[in-house]
N, C-alpha and C positions, 0 to 999 in steps of 0.2 A: 504494500500500500504506500503510495507516494503522498507525502504531506505537502500542502501548499498554504501560503499565507492568504489573507483576505483579498489581496490584490493579485492573486494567481502566480506568485513567485514560488518556485520550488524551494523547500527548506534546505536542501543540500547545495543550493547555489547562493546561500546567504553567507555573509562574513560578519563576524562580531568584532567591533573596534571600539575604542574609547573616544568620547567627545571631550572637548576642552573643559566642559563643566563637570566631568567625572562620570557621566552616564555611559553605560555600555549600550552600544547601538547595533542593531542587527540590520544590515543593508545588503542589497544585491551586490555580489562579488564584482560584477562588471562595473558597477557605479563606483565602487571603492577604487578599483584599478584605474579607471578614467580620472577620478579626482586626484589621485596620487600622481599620475602622469602629468597632470596640469598644475601640480604644486598647490592644490586647493585644500583647505581644511575640510575634514570630515566632521559633520555636525549632526547632532540629534535633531529631531523635528522641532523641539522647543527652542534651541539656539538658532536654528535656521529661520524660524518664524520671527524671532526677536530681531535678528540681523536684517531681514527683509523689511520688517516694520520700521526700523530705524532709518533704513535707506529711503523708504517711501516718504517718511516724515521729512527727511533732509531735502529730498527733491521737491516736495511740496513747499517747504520753506523757501527754497531758491526761487520757485515759480511765483509765489505770492509776495515776495520781497521782504520777508521777515528775517532771512539769512542772506549773507553775502557769499561769494564763491570761495573765500578763504576759510570759512567755518567748516571744520571737519566733523564727521559723525563720531 
């Protein structure tokens, strides 16, 4: 019997890695390999959503004029 996740990824193609927050994350092995080849951080869903939220807020601030270009996230 083959076990799959809710999004139809086979359990044997998953890789467990640490997120910077300390959580152990189970991700598709191909995604982990791609992120490592691109020198990107491997993030848990919580950290990823937090980072994306901050980036969107920063871009919105630049658009509506409350931030200038030199303000970093």
